[in-house]
C-alpha positions in Angstrom: 60.5 24.1 26.7 61.9 23.8 23.1 65.5 23.5 22.5 65.5 26.7 20.8 64.1 28.5 23.7 66.5 26.5 26.1 69.7 28.1 24.0 68.0 31.4 22.5 68.9 33.6 26.0 72.3 32.0 26.6 74.7 34.8 25.5 77.6 31.6 25.7 76.0 29.9 22.7 75.1 30.5 19.0 72.5 28.9 17.1 73.4 27.6 13.6 70.8 26.6 11.1 71.8 23.9 8.5 70.3 20.9 6.9 70.3 17.2 7.2 72.5 15.9 4.1 71.2 12.4 4.2 69.9 10.2 1.3 65.9 10.9 2.8 63.1 12.5 1.1 62.2 14.2 4.4 65.6 16.9 3.9 64.9 18.2 7.4 66.1 21.2 8.3 68.1 21.6 11.6 69.5 23.9 14.4 72.7 23.4 16.4 73.5 25.0 19.6 77.5 25.9 19.8 79.4 26.8 22.6 81.2 30.2 21.4 84.0 29.6 23.7 85.2 26.5 22.5 83.5 26.1 18.9 81.7 22.7 20.2 78.5 21.6 19.2 76.2 20.9 22.5 73.0 20.1 20.8 71.0 19.4 18.0 67.6 19.7 16.8 64.5 19.9 14.0 63.8 23.4 13.2 60.5 24.2 14.3 59.4 26.6 11.9 60.1 24.0 8.6 56.9 22.9 7.4 57.9 19.5 7.0 60.1 19.3 9.6 58.2 20.8 12.3 60.9 20.3 15.0 61.3 17.1 15.0 64.5 14.7 13.6 64.5 11.1 13.2 66.0 8.7 15.7 69.4 8.6 13.7 69.9 12.3 12.8 68.8 13.1 16.2 72.0 11.9 17.4 74.2 13.2 14.9 76.8 15.0 17.2 77.7 11.5 18.3 78.4 11.0 14.7 80.7 14.1 14.6 82.8 13.6 17.9 82.8 9.7 17.5 86.3 8.1 19.2 86.5 6.6 15.7 86.3 9.4 13.2 89.2 10.0 11.1 90.7 13.2 11.6 94.1 12.7 9.7 95.1 11.6 6.1 96.5 8.2 6.1 98.6 5.8 3.7 98.1 2.2 3.4 100.8 0.0 4.9 99.4 -3.2 5.1 97.9 -5.7 2.0 94.8 -4.3 0.3 91.6 -4.8 3.0 93.8 -5.1 6.1 92.8 -1.6 7.3 96.4 -0.9 8.3 97.7 2.8 7.5 99.9 5.3 8.6 99.6 8.8 9.2 100.8 11.3 6.5 100.2 15.1 5.7 97.9 16.6 3.8 100.7 17.7 1.6 102.3 14.4 1.0 98.9 12.9 0.5 97.7 15.2 -2.3 101.2 15.3 -4.1 101.6 11.3 -4.1 98.0 11.0 -5.3 98.6 13.5 -8.1 101.7 12.2 -9.0 100.2 8.5 -9.4 97.5 9.8 -11.5 99.8 11.2 -13.8 101.4 8.2 -14.4 98.0 6.1 -15.0 96.7 9.0 -17.5 100.3 8.9 -19.4 100.0 4.8 -19.6 96.2 3.8 -19.8 94.8 7.5 -20.6 92.2 9.4 -18.2 89.3 7.0 -18.9 91.3 4.5 -16.7 90.1 6.5 -13.7 86.9 5.8 -12.5 85.1 8.2 -9.6 82.6 6.1 -7.0 80.1 8.0 -5.4 76.5 8.1 -4.2 74.2 9.6 -1.8 76.2 9.7 1.5 75.3 13.6 1.2 72.9 14.9 -0.8 74.2 18.4 -1.1 74.8 20.5 -4.5 78.4 21.0 -3.2 79.6 18.3 -1.5 78.0 15.6 -3.5 79.0 16.4 -7.2 80.5 19.9 -7.5 84.0 20.3 -7.3 84.3 16.6 -8.1 82.6 16.8 -11.3 84.7 19.5 -12.3 87.9 17.6 -11.0 87.0 14.4 -13.4 85.8 16.5 -16.4 88.8 18.4 -16.5 90.9 14.9 -16.4 88.6 13.3 -19.0 87.9 10.6 -16.5 85.2 7.8 -16.9 82.1 9.0 -15.9 79.7 7.0 -13.7 76.0 6.5 -14.2 74.2 6.9 -10.5 71.5 3.8 -10.8 72.0 1.9 -7.5 68.9 3.4 -6.2 65.7 4.4 -8.2 66.7 4.5 -11.9 64.1 1.8 -12.7 61.4 3.4 -11.0 62.2 7.2 -12.6 62.1 5.6 -16.0 58.8 4.3 -15.5 57.3 7.3 -13.9 58.7 9.8 -16.5 57.4 7.5 -19.6 54.0 7.9 -18.0 53.7 11.3 -16.5 56.8 13.2 -18.0 58.7 14.4 -14.9 58.9 12.9 -11.4 56.4 15.6 -10.2 53.7 14.5 -7.5 51.5 15.6 -5.0 53.1 17.4 -1.7 53.4 15.6 1.2 51.0 18.5 2.9 48.5 17.3 0.9 48.3 13.5 1.9 46.3 15.0 5.0 43.2 15.8 2.4 43.4 12.3 1.2 40.5 10.1 2.2 42.3 6.7 1.2 45.8 6.3 0.9 47.8 3.6 -0.6 51.5 3.3 0.6 53.0 1.0 -1.9 56.3 -0.5 -1.3 57.1 2.2 1.2 58.0 1.7 5.0 57.0 5.2 5.7 57.9 5.0 9.6 61.2 4.3 8.7 62.5 5.8 5.4 59.8 8.8 5.4 59.0 9.8 8.8 57.8 13.5 8.4 55.0 12.1 5.9 53.4 10.2 8.9 52.2 13.3 10.8 50.2 14.5 7.5 49.1 10.8 7.1 47.8 11.0 10.5 45.7 14.2 10.2 44.0 12.3 7.1 43.1 9.4 9.5 41.9 11.7 12.1 39.4 12.9 9.2 38.3 9.2 8.3 41.0 8.4 5.6 41.7 4.8 5.1 45.6 3.7 4.7 46.6 0.7 3.3 50.0 -0.9 2.9 51.2 -3.0 0.0 54.2 -4.7 1.1 55.6 -8.1 1.3 56.5 -7.7 5.0 54.5 -6.4 7.6 56.8 -3.3 8.5 56.3 -0.9 10.9 54.4 1.2 9.0 52.3 -1.5 8.0 51.5 -2.4 11.4 50.3 1.1 11.9 48.1 1.3 9.3 44.4 0.3 8.6 45.3 -2.8 6.5 48.2 -4.7 5.7 48.3 -6.2 2.0 50.9 -8.9 1.7 52.1 -8.8 -1.9 55.2 -11.3 -3.4 58.3 -9.5 -4.5 57.8 -8.5 -8.1 54.6 -8.5 -8.6 53.3 -5.1 -8.2 52.7 -4.6 -11.9 50.3 -7.4 -12.1 48.2 -5.8 -9.5 48.3 -2.7 -11.2 47.0 -4.1 -14.3 44.5 -6.3 -12.3 43.3 -2.9 -10.6 43.0 -1.0 -14.0 40.8 -4.2 -15.3 38.4 -4.1 -12.6 38.4 -0.1 -12.9 37.9 0.4 -16.7 35.1 -3.1 -16.7 33.2 -1.6 -14.1 33.0 1.9 -15.7 34.5 3.3 -12.9 37.4 5.5 -14.5 36.8 9.2 -14.7 35.9 9.7 -18.8 36.1 13.0 -18.6 39.7 13.4 -16.8 40.7 10.6 -19.6 39.4 12.1 -22.6 41.1 15.3 -22.2 44.1 14.7 -20.4 45.4 11.2 -21.4 46.5 9.2 -24.4 46.1 5.6 -25.3 42.9 4.9 -23.2 41.5 2.5 -25.9 44.9 0.4 -26.4 44.8 0.1 -22.4 41.7 -1.2 -22.2 42.0 -3.7 -24.5 45.4 -4.5 -22.8 44.2 -5.1 -19.3 41.5 -7.3 -20.4 44.2 -9.6 -20.7 44.3 -9.2 -16.6 41.6 -10.3 -14.6 42.4 -10.3 -11.0 41.8 -14.4 -11.0 45.3 -14.2 -13.1 47.1 -11.4 -10.8 45.7 -13.3 -7.6 48.1 -16.2 -8.7 51.3 -14.2 -9.8 50.9 -11.4 -6.4 49.3 -14.0 -3.5 46.4 -11.5 -3.2 42.9 -13.0 -3.5 41.2 -11.9 -6.4 38.2 -10.7 -4.4 40.4 -8.2 -2.6 42.1 -7.1 -5.7 38.4 -6.2 -7.2 37.3 -4.3 -3.7 40.7 -2.7 -3.8 40.3 -1.2 -7.6 36.6 -0.3 -6.5 37.5 1.4 -3.4 40.5 3.3 -4.9 38.5 4.3 -8.0 35.5 5.6 -5.9 36.9 7.2 -2.8 37.7 10.9 -3.2 40.6 11.9 -2.8 42.9 9.1 -3.2 46.4 9.2 -3.2 49.3 6.8 -3.4 52.8 7.0 -2.2 55.3 4.8 -3.7 58.8 4.2 -2.9 61.7 2.6 -4.2 61.3 -0.7 -2.7 58.9 -2.2 -5.3 61.1 -1.4 -8.5 64.1 -3.1 -7.2 63.7 -6.5 -9.3 64.3 -7.0 -13.3 60.5 -5.5 -13.9 60.7 -2.6 -11.7 60.7 -0.1 -14.2 57.1 -1.3 -15.9 55.9 -2.0 -12.5 56.4 1.7 -12.0 54.6 2.6 -15.1 51.5 0.7 -14.2 50.9 2.2 -10.9 51.4 5.7 -12.3 48.8 5.0 -14.8 46.2 4.8 -12.0 45.9 8.4 -10.5 44.9 9.6 -13.9 42.6 6.7 -15.1 40.3 7.8 -12.0 41.0 11.4 -12.3 43.2 11.7 -8.8 44.7 14.3 -9.9 41.7 16.9 -10.0 41.6 17.2 -6.2 44.1 18.2 -3.3 45.1 15.2 -1.9 44.7 13.1 -4.7 47.8 11.8 -7.1 51.0 10.1 -6.5 54.4 10.9 -5.3 57.1 8.7 -6.0 59.6 11.9 -5.9 59.3 15.6 -6.8 62.9 16.1 -7.8 61.4 16.7 -11.1 61.1 20.3 -9.8 64.7 20.6 -10.0 64.9 20.1 -13.9 64.9 23.4 -14.7 68.2 24.2 -12.4 70.9 26.1 -14.2 73.8 23.9 -13.1 76.4 24.4 -15.7 78.3 26.8 -13.8 78.2 24.6 -10.6 79.4 21.3 -12.3 81.3 23.0 -15.3 80.8 20.4 -18.0 82.7 22.8 -20.4 85.8 21.3 -18.9 85.1 18.3 -20.9 86.2 19.9 -23.8 84.4 18.1 -26.4 85.4 14.6 -25.0 82.9 11.9 -24.3 84.3 9.4 -21.8 82.7 6.0 -21.3 79.9 6.0 -18.5 80.4 2.8 -16.2 77.2 1.4 -14.6 77.7 1.8 -10.7 75.8 -1.4 -10.1 78.2 -3.5 -12.0 81.3 -2.1 -9.9 82.5 -5.7 -9.9 82.4 -6.4 -13.5 84.3 -2.8 -14.1 87.0 -3.6 -11.6 87.8 -6.9 -13.4 90.6 -7.3 -15.4 88.5 -9.5 -18.2 87.6 -7.4 -21.0 84.2 -9.1 -21.6 83.3 -8.3 -17.8 84.5 -4.4 -18.2 82.4 -4.0 -21.8 79.4 -5.6 -19.5 79.5 -2.9 -16.9 79.2 0.0 -19.6 75.7 2.0 -19.0 73.0 0.7 -21.6 69.7 1.7 -19.9 67.4 1.0 -22.6 67.0 -2.1 -25.4 67.8 0.2 -28.1 71.2 0.9 -26.3 74.2 -1.7 -27.0 77.2 -2.1 -24.8 80.5 -2.4 -26.6 82.5 -5.1 -28.0 85.2 -6.3 -25.4 87.9 -5.0 -27.5 86.1 -1.8 -27.7 85.4 -1.4 -23.8 88.5 0.9 -23.3 91.1 0.6 -20.7 91.1 -1.2 -17.4 90.4 0.5 -14.3 93.7 1.5 -12.8 92.6 4.2 -10.2 89.2 4.4 -8.1 88.0 7.6 -6.2 85.4 6.8 -3.5 83.5 9.5 -1.9 80.0 9.6 -0.3 79.6 5.9 -0.6 80.6 2.5 0.8 80.7 -0.2 -2.2 81.9 -2.8 -0.5 79.2 -3.3 1.9 76.5 -1.7 -0.3 77.2 -2.8 -4.1 75.8 -5.9 -5.6 77.9 -9.1 -6.1 80.1 -8.1 -3.1 82.4 -10.9 -3.5 83.1 -9.5 -7.1 83.4 -5.9 -5.5 85.7 -7.1 -2.9 87.9 -8.9 -5.3 88.1 -5.9 -7.5 89.2 -3.8 -4.3 92.1 -6.2 -3.7 93.7 -5.8 -6.7 97.2 -4.6 -5.7 97.6 -2.5 -9.2 94.5 -0.5 -8.4 95.2 2.9 -6.8 92.2 3.6 -4.7 91.6 6.8 -2.5 88.7 7.0 0.0 87.1 10.3 1.1 85.5 9.2 4.5 84.2 9.8 8.0 85.0 6.6 9.3 87.4 3.6 8.2 84.3 1.9 6.7 84.8 -1.6 4.9 85.8 0.1 1.5 88.1 2.2 3.3 90.1 -0.8 4.4 91.1 -1.2 0.9 92.1 2.2 0.4 95.7 3.1 -0.7 95.0 6.9 0.6 92.3 7.5 3.1 91.2 11.1 3.3 89.3 12.4 6.3 86.6 14.2 5.0 83.9 16.8 7.0 80.7 16.1 8.2 77.5 18.2 7.7 78.3 20.2 10.8 81.8 21.3 9.6 80.8 22.8 5.9 78.5 24.9 3.5 76.1 23.0 1.1 73.0 23.5 -0.3 70.5 20.5 0.1 68.6 19.2 -2.8 65.0 18.0 -1.8 62.9 15.0 -3.4 60.0 14.6 -0.8 59.1 18.1 -0.5 59.3 21.6 -2.3 62.0 23.2 0.4 65.5 23.7 -0.5 67.9 24.4 2.6 71.1 25.8 3.1 73.8 24.4 5.0 76.0 26.4 7.1 78.9 25.4 9.2 78.3 25.4 12.7 81.9 24.2 13.9 85.4 24.1 12.8 86.4 20.8 11.0 87.6 18.2 13.5 90.9 17.4 13.3 92.5 17.7 10.0 89.4 16.8 8.2 88.6 18.9 4.9 85.2 19.4 3.0 84.9 16.9 -0.1 85.1 20.4 -2.1 88.1 21.3 -0.6 90.0 17.9 -1.3 89.3 18.1 -4.7 90.3 21.4 -4.9 93.5 20.5 -3.6 93.8 17.6 -5.9 93.0 19.7 -8.9 95.9 22.0 -7.8 98.3 19.5 -7.1 97.5 18.3 -10.6 98.6 21.5 -12.1 94.7 22.5 -13.3 94.7 26.1 -13.3 90.8 27.0 -14.5 89.5 29.6 -12.2 86.7 26.8 -11.3 89.3 25.3 -8.8 89.9 28.3 -7.0 86.7 29.2 -5.9 85.4 29.3 -2.1 82.6 26.9 -1.4 80.3 30.0 -0.2 81.1 31.9 -3.2 80.4 29.0 -5.4 76.8 28.6 -3.7 76.0 32.0 -3.8 76.8 32.1 -7.5 74.7 28.9 -8.1 71.9 30.3 -6.4 72.1 33.8 -8.0 72.4 32.3 -11.4 68.8 30.5 -11.6 66.4 32.1 -13.8 63.2 30.0 -14.1 60.2 31.4 -12.3 60.3 28.5 -10.3 63.4 29.5 -8.3 62.2 33.2 -8.0 61.5 32.6 -4.4 64.9 30.8 -3.5 67.1 33.8 -3.2 70.6 34.0 -1.1 69.5 36.3 1.3 66.3 34.4 2.1 68.5 31.2 2.5 70.8 32.8 4.8 68.1 34.5 6.7 65.7 31.6 7.3 67.6 28.6 6.3 65.2 27.3 3.8 63.1 28.3 1.0 60.0 27.0 -0.7 60.2 26.9 -4.3 57.7 29.5 -6.3 54.7 26.9 -6.4 51.1 27.7 -5.3 49.5 26.2 -2.4 47.7 24.1 -2.7 49.6 23.0 -5.6 47.5 20.5 -8.0 50.2 19.7 -10.8 48.2 18.1 -13.0 44.3 19.0 -12.2 44.1 20.2 -15.6 46.6 18.1 -17.8 49.3 19.7 -18.8 51.8 16.9 -18.1 55.5 17.3 -19.3 55.2 14.5 -21.9 55.9 14.7 -25.2 51.9 14.9 -25.7 51.2 17.0 -22.9 48.9 14.6 -21.6 49.5 11.1 -19.3 50.7 8.6 -21.4 49.0 5.4 -21.3 50.4 4.6 -24.6 54.1 5.8 -25.2 55.4 6.4 -28.8 58.9 7.3 -26.8 58.6 4.0 -25.1 58.2 2.2 -28.4 61.1 4.3 -29.8 63.3 3.0 -27.0 62.7 -0.5 -27.5 59.7 -1.4 -25.0 56.2 -2.4 -24.7 54.4 1.0 -25.5 51.4 -0.5 -23.1 51.7 -1.3 -19.3 52.4 -4.8 -19.2 54.0 -7.1 -16.6 57.6 -8.1 -16.4 58.2 -11.1 -13.9 61.0 -11.5 -11.7 64.4 -12.6 -13.4 65.4 -14.4 -10.6 62.3 -16.8 -11.1 64.1 -17.7 -14.6 66.6 -20.1 -12.8 64.6 -23.1 -11.1 61.0 -23.8 -10.8 59.0 -21.3 -11.6 56.1 -19.8 -9.2 53.2 -21.5 -11.0 55.1 -24.5 -11.2 55.5 -24.5 -7.5 52.1 -23.8 -6.8 50.4 -26.5 -8.8 52.7 -29.1 -7.9 54.7 -29.6 -11.3 58.0 -28.2 -10.1 60.6 -30.9 -10.7 61.7 -32.4 -7.3 65.3 -30.8 -7.1 66.7 -28.1 -4.5 65.7 -25.4 -6.9 61.8 -25.6 -5.9 63.1 -25.3 -1.9 64.2 -21.5 -3.0 62.9 -18.4 -1.4 62.6 -14.9 -2.7 64.9 -12.6 -0.6 64.4 -8.8 -0.2 66.8 -6.9 2.1 65.0 -3.4 2.9 66.9 -1.1 5.2 67.0 -1.9 9.1 65.0 0.8 11.2 68.3 2.1 13.0 70.4 2.4 9.7 70.2 4.6 6.4 72.3 2.6 3.7 75.4 1.9 5.8 75.6 5.6 7.0 74.7 4.9 10.7 75.4 1.0 11.1 78.7 1.4 12.6 77.4 3.5 15.3 77.2 1.2 18.8 73.7 2.9 19.5 72.4 1.8 16.3 73.9 -1.6 16.2 72.7 -2.2 19.7 69.2 -1.3 18.5 69.2 -3.7 15.7 71.1 -6.3 17.9 72.5 -8.5 15.0 72.2 -9.5 11.1 68.7 -11.2 11.0 66.6 -13.3 8.2 62.9 -12.8 8.6 61.2 -16.0 7.7 57.6 -17.2 7.6 56.7 -20.3 10.2 55.5 -22.3 7.1 59.1 -22.0 5.6 60.6 -22.3 9.0 59.3 -25.7 9.7 59.6 -27.2 6.5 63.6 -26.5 6.9 63.2 -27.4 10.7 64.4 -23.9 11.6 63.4 -22.4 15.0 63.6 -19.0 16.3 67.1 -17.7 16.8 68.7 -20.4 15.0 71.9 -19.8 13.0 71.3 -19.9 9.3 73.4 -20.5 6.2 71.9 -18.3 3.3 72.9 -18.9 0.3 72.8 -19.0 -3.7 75.2 -19.0 -6.6 76.7 -16.0 -5.7 77.8 -16.6 -2.5 76.3 -17.2 1.2 76.0 -15.4 4.6 75.3 -16.5 8.2 72.3 -14.8 9.4 70.1 -15.6 12.6 66.4 -16.6 12.5 63.6 -14.5 13.2 60.5 -16.6 12.6 57.5 -14.2 11.9 54.0 -14.3 10.3 55.1 -10.7 9.3 56.5 -11.6 6.3 54.8 -13.7 3.3 55.4 -17.3 3.3 57.8 -18.0 0.4 60.0 -15.0 1.2 62.5 -13.8 3.3 63.8 -10.8 4.5 67.3 -9.6 5.8 67.5 -6.0 6.9 70.4 -4.2 5.9 72.8 -2.5 5.5 75.3 -4.0 8.1 79.0 -3.5 7.5 80.9 -6.5 6.7 83.4 -6.1 9.6 80.4 -5.9 12.2 78.5 -9.0 10.5 79.4 -12.3 12.6 80.9 -14.0 9.2 82.3 -11.0 7.8 80.1 -10.6 5.0 76.6 -9.3 4.6 73.4 -9.8 2.5 74.7 -8.4 -0.7 76.6 -11.4 -0.8 73.8 -12.7 -3.0 72.7 -9.8 -5.0 73.4 -9.9 -8.2 74.4 -7.3 -10.8 71.6 -7.8 -13.0 69.9 -4.6 -14.4 66.4 -3.7 -14.2 64.1 -3.6 -17.3 64.4 0.2 -17.4 67.3 2.3 -16.3 69.9 -0.3 -15.9 69.0 0.0 -12.2 69.9 -2.5 -9.3 67.6 -5.4 -8.8 68.6 -5.9 -4.8 65.1 -7.6 -4.4 65.0 -10.0 -7.4 67.2 -12.7 -5.3 66.4 -16.4 -4.9 68.2 -18.1 -1.7 68.3 -21.4 -0.4 68.3 -21.3 3.5 69.2 -24.0 6.1 70.5 -24.6 9.6 74.2 -23.7 9.5 
């Protein structure tokens, strides 16, 4: 019996439809059973009628109610009483909290100007309302510094956009029709679980699944083949595949002629990339590269699922661009089940969001924009570092001189994020958060590592307790979240907290007095683009979700019509040239290889006999039981992961006399962290892997792997380079 059937006939229970808020391409629709008498949630399950959720939730969200009712849940506003970082607070009222915060903000604005205030937020919720709506209105009315949301995906997005024009791709349902599926830099069974049933359907019909990844992940184990690749080498592999396809005449001549630009220049460029050259960089034998290219070009339809892991290094944008050229080169877009998906969030580019976010409140001001990857620099009182924190995503963009960087950050608002655990260069971030002159306000469910540094800690509601409309980026269904239960304790939605702060600041615009349901209804009803005709308020209220107005099957580029300046897939991009890039696909090596011995030197034995030759590439993908840092504090999920680990290949372990279970010191120029050795052949030799993200306070030495990650920016989009890291490892 399904859970819906179990509760449907029980008159003492009501069932409320909502949606998962987390940063995941699945954007699941869920249902919650609520006891009518005491308004307590009893159970949660995936919505059976949702075509992607199909009644199932992941192992984390299936336990979401444990998060809602956890004993450590923040339920009252708190004010700091101990030193920064001590995590000592006293309870105060909402009136006190809002009045005191507003008074301190007014003082900062008067002395330093509004740009001294910095909001810091990301994907703790992906809802249109609770992620950015009322907070955008608040900070725009103030004129605060703006934040560039670059920590996750910008490098890959930019490479994809230069080639295809928008983050549009094949639907998850259509992977069931593919005959060859390349899962490239994605651990689908951990981070995109609801795609897997469609992949399994394809396999039952004879499809082959190949995982390209430095690690033998759960997905790689479940696939037909694991193709190990060195971190940061993906762009070289794609170039060599194109070399083989073009030289063997396996490209789709008709599609290339009709729907691409720059093929002649591309063919000349890939002549420089025979498989033998790529083999030295990737660690994949040249014969295997040739066969992969031929299989990809001749198997119809062929699909690629590429994710964000492979673009978190210095050359990540160009690597994504190279991979994104492949479907057009072989004409894979022609068929159902052919093409590529990074994200389908480009379908939201036509949304009318001005009424939601109210950019008019800026009143002609243009505040500076800070790159969220450089929070450590932004919180520094060194003006050179503050200037470095400014957002400059392209080569043609310039950062300001130190004397033009603007005021120091004197107030920091953190919501939907835990930067003390997740931001790069953790030591710098924590040093900035420890400044006694920095007003820090944190909106949270739990006392995170970041919350320990707060001056005011404000309890936020979970998804079970508020309204929202969930954006999707892995499928084409928008979902409405209705509150199932009243707020726990005195918790308030983000929207209500910023609404209260705006009123405490004396802001009088009507936008600060709208209730949440009205905001969402007005937003939905304001859409005029045909794509959203099917997403009506009534449909959302009745079903809980609605598909965008797209045909089925959806073949976005079967007849070309790419949303690029030329209307074609751009092997040669004039816009890239104007932005300061090589306009053709190229290979950009990891930046971390510049320090110490380069890979070729290590391989041919010419590396200098110094410690740098002993460094290892380090990647830190999500642990299976965690989602960024959102679940890593719950005992159930920490128990599943046991302890912070470092995967190391037996060859590298033997060279360092490291045994399974050994306590390790892992370090580089930024810091060090202690981890437990997992000696395994499921990681490439020369590479180590530290599953994350553990809270610092739950790590044995009070630090996590982001002690080692730099604030360096990627080639495109000024994104984070979490996997462009080299470390030294020894027994502790």
